[in-house]
C-alpha positions in Angstrom: -7.3 -5.6 1.1 -10.1 -7.3 -1.3 -13.3 -5.3 0.0 -16.9 -6.0 -1.1 -20.1 -3.8 -1.1 -20.1 -1.7 2.0 -16.8 -2.4 2.8 -15.5 -1.2 -0.4 -17.4 2.1 0.0 -16.2 2.5 3.4 -12.8 1.8 2.9 -12.9 4.5 -0.4 -14.3 7.0 1.8 -11.8 6.4 4.6 -9.1 6.7 2.0 -10.3 10.1 0.9 -10.4 11.5 4.5 -6.7 10.1 5.0 -5.5 12.0 1.8 -7.2 15.1 2.9 -5.8 14.8 6.4 -2.2 14.1 5.0 -2.5 17.1 2.9 -1.6 19.2 5.5 2.0 19.1 6.2 1.4 19.8 9.9 0.1 16.2 10.4 3.1 13.8 11.3 2.3 11.1 8.8 4.4 8.6 10.7 2.9 9.0 14.0 -0.4 8.5 12.2 0.8 5.2 10.9 2.1 4.1 14.1 -1.1 5.0 15.8 -3.4 3.5 13.1 -1.2 0.2 13.4 -1.9 0.1 17.1 -5.6 0.4 16.8 -5.4 -2.2 14.0 -3.6 -4.4 16.7 -6.3 -3.8 19.3 -9.0 -4.6 16.9 -7.5 -7.6 15.7 -7.0 -8.8 19.3 -10.4 -7.8 20.7 -13.0 -9.6 18.7 -16.0 -8.6 20.7 -15.1 -4.6 20.6 -14.7 -5.0 16.9 -18.1 -6.7 16.6 -19.6 -3.8 18.5 -18.0 -1.3 16.7 -19.1 -2.8 13.2 -22.9 -3.9 14.2 -25.1 -2.5 11.6 -27.9 -2.4 14.3 -26.1 0.2 16.1 -26.2 3.9 15.1 -23.2 5.1 13.5 -22.9 8.1 15.8 -23.0 6.0 18.7 -20.3 3.9 17.6 -18.1 6.7 16.8 -18.5 8.1 20.4 -17.5 4.9 21.9 -14.6 4.6 19.7 -13.6 8.2 20.8 -14.0 7.2 24.3 -11.8 4.1 24.3 -9.1 6.1 22.1 -9.2 9.5 23.9 -5.9 10.1 25.3 -4.3 7.0 24.0 -3.9 8.3 20.1 -3.8 11.9 18.7 -7.0 13.7 17.5 -6.3 12.7 13.9 -6.1 9.1 14.3 -9.2 9.1 17.0 -11.1 11.3 14.1 -10.1 9.0 11.3 -11.1 5.6 13.4 -14.4 7.4 14.5 -15.2 8.1 10.7 -14.5 4.4 9.9 -17.0 3.1 12.7 -19.4 5.3 11.6 -19.6 3.4 7.9 -21.0 0.1 7.3 -18.8 -3.1 6.9 -19.9 -6.2 5.2 -17.7 -8.1 7.8 -16.3 -7.1 11.2 -12.8 -8.1 9.9 -12.8 -5.8 7.2 -12.6 -2.8 9.5 -9.3 -4.2 10.7 -8.0 -4.5 7.2 -9.1 -1.0 6.3 -7.2 0.0 9.5 -4.1 -1.9 8.5 -4.0 -0.5 5.0 -4.6 3.2 6.0 -1.6 2.7 8.6 0.5 1.5 5.5 -0.6 4.5 3.2 0.3 6.9 5.9 3.6 5.5 6.0 4.0 5.6 2.2 2.7 9.2 2.5 5.5 10.0 4.8 8.1 8.8 2.3 6.4 10.7 -0.7 6.9 13.9 1.3 10.5 13.0 1.7 11.0 12.4 -2.0 11.7 8.8 -1.3 9.0 6.8 -2.7 10.8 5.3 -5.5 13.3 3.9 -3.2 10.8 2.4 -0.9 9.2 0.9 -3.9 12.5 -0.8 -4.9 13.5 -1.9 -1.5 10.2 -3.7 -0.9 10.7 -5.4 -4.4 14.4 -6.3 -3.7 13.4 -7.4 -0.1 10.9 -9.8 -1.5 13.4 -11.4 -4.0 15.8 -11.8 -1.1 13.0 -13.7 1.0 12.2 -15.9 -1.9 15.7 -17.1 -2.6 16.7 -17.6 0.9 15.0 -20.3 2.6 16.4 -20.1 6.2 15.6 -16.1 6.3 12.1 -16.8 5.3 11.7 -19.6 7.8 13.0 -17.4 10.4 10.7 -14.5 9.8 7.6 -16.6 9.4 8.2 -18.9 12.3 5.2 -18.7 14.6 7.0 -19.8 17.6 9.4 -16.8 17.4 8.7 -13.5 19.3 8.0 -10.2 17.4 10.9 -8.6 19.2 13.3 -11.4 17.9 11.9 -10.8 14.4 11.8 -7.3 14.6 15.5 -7.3 15.7 16.6 -9.8 12.7 14.8 -7.1 10.7 16.9 -4.3 12.0 20.1 -6.1 11.6 19.2 -6.7 7.9 17.6 -3.2 6.8 18.5 -0.8 9.6 20.9 1.8 7.8 20.6 0.0 4.6 17.0 0.8 3.6 14.7 3.8 4.0 13.2 3.9 7.5 9.6 3.6 5.8 10.5 0.4 4.0 11.8 -1.0 7.6 8.8 0.1 9.2 6.4 -1.6 6.8 8.4 -4.8 6.6 8.7 -5.1 10.4 4.9 -4.3 10.9 4.0 -7.0 8.1 6.4 -9.7 9.9 4.9 -8.9 13.4 1.6 -9.2 12.5 1.0 -11.1 9.2 -2.7 -11.7 10.2 -3.0 -14.7 7.9 -0.9 -13.6 4.8 1.8 -15.1 3.6 5.1 -13.0 3.5 5.3 -12.9 -0.1 1.2 -11.7 -0.4 2.0 -8.9 2.2 5.0 -7.3 0.4 3.1 -7.7 -3.1 0.2 -5.4 -1.1 2.6 -2.9 0.2 4.3 -2.7 -3.4 0.8 -2.2 -5.0 -0.2 0.5 -2.5 3.2 2.4 -3.1 2.4 2.5 -6.7 -0.9 3.7 -6.2 0.3 6.9 -4.5 1.3 8.1 -8.0 -1.4 6.3 -9.8 0.9 3.9 -11.3 0.6 0.3 -12.0 3.5 -2.2 -11.1 5.5 -4.6 -13.7 7.8 -7.1 -12.7 10.4 -7.1 -15.3 12.8 -10.4 -15.6 15.2 -10.1 -18.1 18.1 -12.4 -19.4 20.6 -9.6 -18.9 20.6 -6.5 -17.1 18.8 -3.6 -19.0 20.4 -0.2 -19.7 18.5 2.9 -18.4 17.8 3.9 -21.9 16.1 0.2 -22.3 14.4 0.8 -18.9 12.8 4.2 -20.4 11.7 2.6 -23.4 10.0 -0.2 -21.8 8.4 1.7 -19.2 7.0 4.2 -21.9 5.9 1.1 -24.0 4.0 -0.6 -21.3 2.4 2.6 -20.0 1.0 3.4 -23.5 -0.2 -0.5 -23.8 -2.0 -0.3 -20.1 -2.9 3.5 -20.2 -1.1 4.3 -16.8 2.1 5.2 -15.8 4.3 2.0 -14.8 6.6 1.6 -12.1 9.3 -1.4 -12.9 10.8 -3.8 -10.8 13.7 -5.3 -12.4 15.0 -9.0 -11.8 17.7 -10.9 -13.8 17.3 -14.6 -14.8 19.6 -15.8 -17.9 17.1 -18.6 -18.8 14.2 -16.4 -19.1 11.9 -17.4 -22.0 12.7 -15.1 -25.1 15.1 -12.8 -23.2 12.3 -10.7 -21.3 9.3 -11.7 -19.2 7.0 -8.9 -17.9 4.3 -9.4 -15.5 1.4 -7.0 -14.6 -0.7 -8.0 -12.0 -2.0 -11.7 -13.6 -1.1 -10.8 -17.1 2.3 -12.3 -18.2 4.0 -11.3 -21.6 6.9 -13.3 -22.7 8.6 -14.2 -25.8 5.7 -16.4 -26.7 3.1 -13.6 -26.6 4.2 -12.1 -30.2 1.9 -9.2 -30.6 2.5 -7.3 -27.4 6.2 -8.2 -26.7 7.2 -7.6 -30.1 6.2 -4.0 -30.0 7.8 -3.6 -26.4 11.1 -5.1 -27.9 11.2 -2.5 -30.6 10.9 0.1 -28.2 13.6 -1.3 -25.8 16.2 -1.5 -28.5 15.0 2.0 -30.0 14.1 0.8 -33.5 
């Protein structure tokens, strides 16, 4: 989510409340994610309700009470409290509230994976699934077909991921495909990958090399990039024999390849252990 002004502040506060809530192991993070996703779908569908809940002319407490009444008995108390906190805040646009709810649902799912020590697997699976989609036009067309039902897309994804990927990965991808909300599949997967990396305050580097890297090379490259950017780095690895200079690294919008001599040379020396 790209938030501005009041919405950015509201989202930051909501993420802090979610983190505090999920710090308690008694909270079922998967259930919380499912319920937040259901509220996301409700407010995405009911535009007039969304506008009421984000109306800056209405007192925050009155909006929170309305949300509690609407959701009472439909979701758990933790979810209702989170939503109430969201609608107390000010939002630059009503749509930003829905974006925030969707992001919180994804974070709750990723928290469940982190508790199970499976966050690395989820990050890698999201990346690999993105690569599969990018290389298979028929699959991408099936998953983005607006005439296909959500049930059909979910069934297709289950046939691809069920039993092969972490349950968190399957839930996140299924939710994205079922409700893209105007995003491309690639953009949605990239956003999920970034959220997964943020769970450990890490950045993501997409590393394309001419040949597969050894474990030692991966470790040295990760250390070099972490030093370069000042943050831990998660490597998403791909192989392309035609990559320029033997290696290409993309961190956000920045690309480091064989033509960027200063930075790449340092990374290369570390890869080969020189």
